[in-house]
C-alpha positions as CSV (number, residue, x, y, z in Angstrom):
1,X,138.9,91.0,113.2
2,X,136.1,88.8,114.5
3,X,133.4,91.4,113.5
4,X,135.0,91.7,110.0
5,X,134.7,87.9,109.6
6,X,131.1,87.9,110.7
7,X,130.3,90.7,108.3
8,X,132.0,88.9,105.4
9,X,130.0,85.7,106.1
10,X,126.8,87.7,106.2
11,X,127.5,89.3,102.8
12,X,128.3,85.8,101.4
13,X,125.1,84.4,102.8
14,X,123.0,87.2,101.2
15,X,124.8,86.8,97.9
16,X,124.1,83.0,97.9
17,X,120.5,83.6,98.9
18,X,119.7,86.0,96.0
19,X,121.9,84.6,93.2
20,X,120.4,82.9,90.2
21,X,116.7,82.6,89.3
22,X,115.6,80.2,92.0
23,X,112.4,80.4,93.9
24,X,111.6,77.8,96.6
25,X,108.2,77.8,98.3
26,X,106.6,75.2,100.6
27,X,104.2,77.5,102.4
28,X,100.5,77.3,102.1
29,X,98.6,74.2,101.2
30,X,96.7,72.7,98.3
31,X,98.7,73.0,95.1
32,X,101.9,74.9,95.7
33,X,104.6,76.1,93.4
34,X,107.6,74.4,95.0
35,X,110.2,75.6,92.6
36,X,110.3,78.3,89.8
37,X,113.6,78.7,88.0
38,X,115.4,79.4,84.8
39,X,118.4,77.3,83.7
40,X,120.5,80.5,83.8
41,X,120.2,83.7,85.8
42,X,121.7,86.0,83.1
43,X,121.2,85.5,79.3
44,X,122.3,87.4,76.2
45,X,119.7,88.9,73.9
46,X,118.4,86.5,71.3
47,X,119.7,83.4,73.1
48,X,117.5,80.5,74.3
49,X,116.6,79.9,77.9
50,X,114.2,77.5,79.6
51,X,111.9,78.1,82.6
52,X,110.8,75.3,85.0
53,X,107.7,75.3,87.2
54,X,107.5,72.5,89.8
55,X,104.0,71.9,91.4
56,X,103.0,69.7,94.3
57,X,99.6,68.9,95.7
58,X,100.1,69.2,99.5
59,X,96.4,68.9,100.3
60,X,94.0,66.0,101.0
61,X,91.9,66.5,97.8
62,X,92.5,65.9,94.2
63,X,93.2,69.1,92.3
64,X,91.4,69.3,88.9
65,X,91.5,71.6,85.9
66,X,95.0,72.6,86.7
67,X,96.3,75.3,84.4
68,X,99.9,76.6,84.5
69,X,101.0,79.9,82.9
70,X,104.3,81.8,82.5
71,X,103.6,85.6,82.8
72,X,105.6,88.8,82.7
73,X,107.6,87.9,79.5
74,X,105.3,89.5,76.9
75,X,108.1,90.6,74.6
76,X,109.8,87.2,74.7
77,X,109.2,84.4,72.3
78,X,108.1,81.5,74.4
79,X,106.4,78.1,73.8
80,X,105.6,75.1,75.9
81,X,102.6,73.0,76.8
82,X,102.0,72.3,80.5
83,X,99.5,69.4,80.4
84,X,98.9,69.0,84.1
85,X,95.1,68.8,84.2
86,X,95.0,67.1,87.7
87,X,97.2,66.4,90.7
88,X,96.5,63.6,93.1
89,X,96.6,64.5,96.9
90,X,99.0,63.4,99.6
91,X,98.1,60.1,101.4
92,X,96.4,60.8,104.7
93,X,96.9,57.1,105.8
94,X,100.6,56.6,104.9
95,X,101.7,60.2,105.1
96,X,103.1,60.1,101.6
97,X,103.5,63.4,99.7
98,X,101.2,64.5,97.0
99,X,101.7,64.2,93.2
100,X,104.5,66.3,91.6
101,X,104.7,67.6,88.1
102,X,107.1,69.9,86.4
103,X,106.4,72.2,83.4
104,X,109.0,73.5,81.0
105,X,108.7,76.6,78.9
106,X,111.3,77.2,76.2
107,X,111.9,80.9,75.4
108,X,114.2,83.2,73.4
109,X,115.4,86.4,75.2
110,X,114.3,89.7,73.5
111,X,116.6,92.2,71.9
112,X,117.9,95.0,74.2
113,X,119.5,98.3,73.3
114,X,123.3,98.5,72.7
115,X,125.3,98.4,75.9
116,X,122.3,97.9,78.2
117,X,121.0,95.1,80.4
118,X,117.3,94.6,81.3
119,X,115.9,92.9,84.4
120,X,112.7,90.8,84.1
121,X,110.5,89.4,86.9
122,X,108.6,86.5,85.4
123,X,105.6,85.1,87.2
124,X,104.6,81.4,87.5
125,X,100.9,81.1,88.0
126,X,98.9,77.9,88.8
127,X,95.1,77.9,88.8
128,X,93.1,74.8,89.9
129,X,89.7,73.6,91.1
130,X,89.6,72.3,94.7
131,X,87.2,71.3,97.4
132,X,87.4,71.8,101.2
133,X,85.2,70.1,103.8
134,X,84.7,69.6,107.5
135,X,82.4,67.5,109.7
136,X,81.4,67.7,113.4
137,X,79.3,65.5,115.6
138,X,77.0,66.9,118.3
139,X,76.3,64.6,121.3
140,X,73.0,64.5,123.2
141,X,73.8,62.6,126.3
142,X,70.3,62.5,128.0
143,X,67.3,64.6,128.4
144,X,68.3,65.4,132.0
145,X,71.8,66.5,130.8
146,X,70.2,68.6,128.0
147,X,68.0,70.3,130.6
148,X,71.1,71.0,132.8
149,X,72.9,72.5,129.8
150,X,69.9,74.7,129.0
151,X,69.5,75.9,132.6
152,X,73.2,76.7,132.9
153,X,73.5,78.4,129.5
154,X,76.2,75.9,128.3
155,X,76.8,74.3,125.0
156,X,76.3,70.7,123.8
157,X,79.4,68.5,123.6
158,X,80.8,68.2,120.2
159,X,83.8,66.7,118.4
160,X,85.5,67.4,115.0
161,X,85.2,64.3,112.8
162,X,87.3,65.5,109.9
163,X,88.7,68.7,108.4
164,X,90.5,68.6,105.0
165,X,93.8,70.2,104.4
166,X,93.8,72.7,101.6
167,X,94.1,76.4,100.8
168,X,90.6,77.0,102.3
169,X,89.9,75.9,105.8
170,X,86.5,75.3,107.3
171,X,85.7,75.5,111.0
172,X,82.4,74.4,112.6
173,X,81.8,75.6,116.2
174,X,78.8,74.5,118.2
175,X,77.7,77.5,120.3
176,X,75.2,78.3,123.1
177,X,72.6,79.0,124.4
178,X,70.6,75.9,123.9
179,X,66.8,76.4,123.9
180,X,63.7,74.2,123.8
181,X,62.0,74.6,120.4
182,X,58.5,73.2,120.2
183,X,57.6,69.7,121.3
184,X,60.6,67.4,121.7
185,X,63.0,69.7,119.9
186,X,65.9,71.9,120.9
187,X,67.6,74.7,119.0
188,X,71.2,75.9,119.2
189,X,73.5,78.1,117.2
190,X,76.4,76.8,115.0
191,X,79.2,79.1,113.8
192,X,80.8,78.4,110.4
193,X,84.1,80.0,109.6
194,X,85.7,79.8,106.1
195,X,89.4,81.0,105.9
196,X,91.8,81.5,103.1
197,X,94.9,79.9,104.6
198,X,96.9,79.4,101.3
199,X,99.3,81.8,99.7
200,X,96.9,82.8,96.8
201,X,93.4,83.9,96.1
202,X,90.0,82.3,95.8
203,X,87.5,82.8,93.0
204,X,84.6,81.3,91.1
205,X,82.9,82.1,87.8
206,X,81.2,85.1,89.5
207,X,84.4,86.8,90.6
208,X,87.4,87.0,93.0
209,X,87.0,86.0,96.7
210,X,83.8,84.1,96.0
211,X,83.1,80.4,96.5
212,X,80.2,78.0,96.9
213,X,79.2,76.7,100.3
214,X,77.1,73.7,101.0
215,X,75.8,72.6,104.5
216,X,74.5,69.1,105.2
217,X,72.9,69.0,108.6
218,X,71.5,65.5,108.3
219,X,68.1,65.2,110.0
220,X,68.6,68.4,111.9
221,X,66.7,71.4,110.5
222,X,68.7,74.4,109.4
223,X,67.6,78.0,109.7
224,X,69.1,81.5,109.3
225,X,71.4,80.0,106.6
226,X,70.8,78.4,103.2
227,X,71.8,74.8,102.6
228,X,73.6,75.9,99.4
229,X,74.8,79.5,98.6
230,X,77.6,81.6,97.3
231,X,79.7,83.4,99.9
232,X,82.4,86.1,99.7
233,X,85.5,86.2,101.8
234,X,86.0,89.5,103.6
235,X,89.1,91.1,102.3
236,X,89.9,87.8,100.5
237,X,90.6,86.2,103.9
238,X,87.6,85.1,105.9
239,X,83.9,84.6,106.1
240,X,81.8,84.0,109.3
241,X,78.2,83.2,109.8
242,X,76.0,81.8,112.6
243,X,73.1,79.4,111.7
244,X,70.5,77.7,113.9
245,X,70.2,73.9,114.1
246,X,67.0,72.3,115.4
247,X,67.3,68.7,116.6
248,X,64.5,66.3,117.5
249,X,65.1,64.5,120.8
250,X,61.6,63.1,121.3
251,X,62.6,59.4,120.9
252,X,65.9,59.7,122.6
253,X,66.5,56.6,124.8
254,X,70.2,57.2,125.5
255,X,73.3,58.6,123.9
256,X,72.5,60.3,120.6
257,X,74.9,61.8,118.1
258,X,74.1,63.9,115.0
259,X,76.5,65.2,112.4
260,X,76.8,68.5,110.5
261,X,79.0,68.7,107.3
262,X,80.2,71.7,105.4
263,X,81.7,71.7,101.9
264,X,83.3,74.5,99.8
265,X,83.9,74.4,96.1
266,X,86.2,77.0,94.5
267,X,89.0,77.8,92.1
268,X,92.3,78.7,93.6
269,X,95.1,80.8,92.1
270,X,98.7,80.9,93.4
271,X,101.7,82.7,92.0
272,X,105.5,82.8,92.4
273,X,107.9,85.3,91.0
274,X,111.4,84.9,89.7
275,X,114.2,87.1,88.2
276,X,116.4,87.0,85.1
277,X,118.7,89.6,83.4
278,X,119.0,90.0,79.6
279,X,122.3,91.5,78.5
280,X,123.0,93.2,75.1
281,X,125.0,91.0,72.7
282,X,127.2,92.4,69.9
């Protein structure tokens, strides 16, 4: 008896989970499609139905050139203008959530053959322009400490100053070994990792999985990497490179800190699917 009750509850849970045309999603970051639904889950042919797409900017940066589309309903008659344009970010200081906007598309269900019902899986797509950034400080304690680090094969102390929250994540890792590099200069490697951590795809005007990367090394010279260049994420997920930084420590009288900043500009595309059934009507 107990097992029968458990099975019944499980079936009810599954039915409740999949009923209607409801799609909730809070995963990823940047602009996310929080909700995609129609006002009914089943509609008769020729009858009106509305679709709603709810967006939220969960990242730290303003989303610009936001475009929302309803796809997968090519033989439907739909109209609706989704004038989003931009979405303001969440507040890092207060912890407040980012801006929310909801789009409405009014449609008419297509005709279907007598006695039949047809399932459709519409897709809500949001496309927007976004920027990710990260900054790290490198600390030079003293010339004696630098010599000790060089002799031991260690790495210079460093600290992450900032790292934005968005669909693309940037990591800066100060590596070793540290080497003397000419008069009063030292050189050391820095690893830059760019990851797609959202639930969509990156692109720019030159194609999918591509974005523009900019490195600001301040008064440290940069080699083995360009200051500005286009990169491509391997398999749409990740890009790694190792650059060389050269720092002048000739006038160092005590604690010295230098900063490296990395920026990424890109367009991001995220989608969410739904479901609706069209039934023949006499």
